C-alpha positions, 0 to 999 in steps of 0.5 A: 500500500502506498502511503500519501505524504502531505506536503508541509506548509514550509515545503509549499512556501519553498516551492513558491519561492523557487517557482518565482525565481524560475520563470523562464525566458521573458523576451521573444528572442529568449523564448525562441532560443529556449524552444530548441534547447533540447533539439540535438537529435530531435527524438524528444522534440515537441516539434515533430516535423523539423524544418529540414524534414519533408512535411508532405512525407509526414502528412502521407504517413498520417494519411496512410494511418488514418486510411488503415485505422479509419478513426470514428472518434476524436480520441481515435484520431488523436491516438492515430496522430500520436502513432504517426508522430512516434513512427516519424520519430523512430524514422528520424532516430534511424536516420540520425543513427546512420549519420552519426555512424558515418561521421564517427567512422569517417572522423574516428580512428581505431584504438591504436591510431589505425584501422579498424574504426569504430562507433563509441559504445556510449552512442550505441547505448543511447540510440538503443535506449531511445529505440526501446522508449519509442517502441514501448510508446508505439506499442502502448499507443496501438493498445490504447487505440485498440482498447478505445475501438473495443470500448466504442464497439461495445457501447454500440453493441449493448443498446442493440442487444437490449433492443433485441431483448425488448422485441422478444418480450412483445 
């Protein structure tokens, strides 16, 4: 059993003081710079189609998923959009991994200053971690989409079953 811990008044006051100091960038220029702070590889970016990427390719991916799943509710549509974003990020990760591997190979040298060249293991672990994270999110989103579709279909079937049982009583 998880025990709830109440936040003390002292802690609340400290949190408010800290929040007052960390208001983030105030100017439009500062906000623009801050908005891309986390964009190194784009995997965790809030912008799911970068400026150098082809928006029409993302739109085609989204259209294909919409055609495949045929969403009927707002939630199903949102889950399909999320799925498209996750697949897009997965594709971006694969592309970034290939580019990073090429750069490391072209610029690197072997452990003794000669061939063979290699990609640092730390970079490989980071890519693997992101691949695992995106794979789990894709799997969870697909499950959520199927669960939502099942819930919607059950809500449709229940009234039909009730209508049929009412006809039997006549």
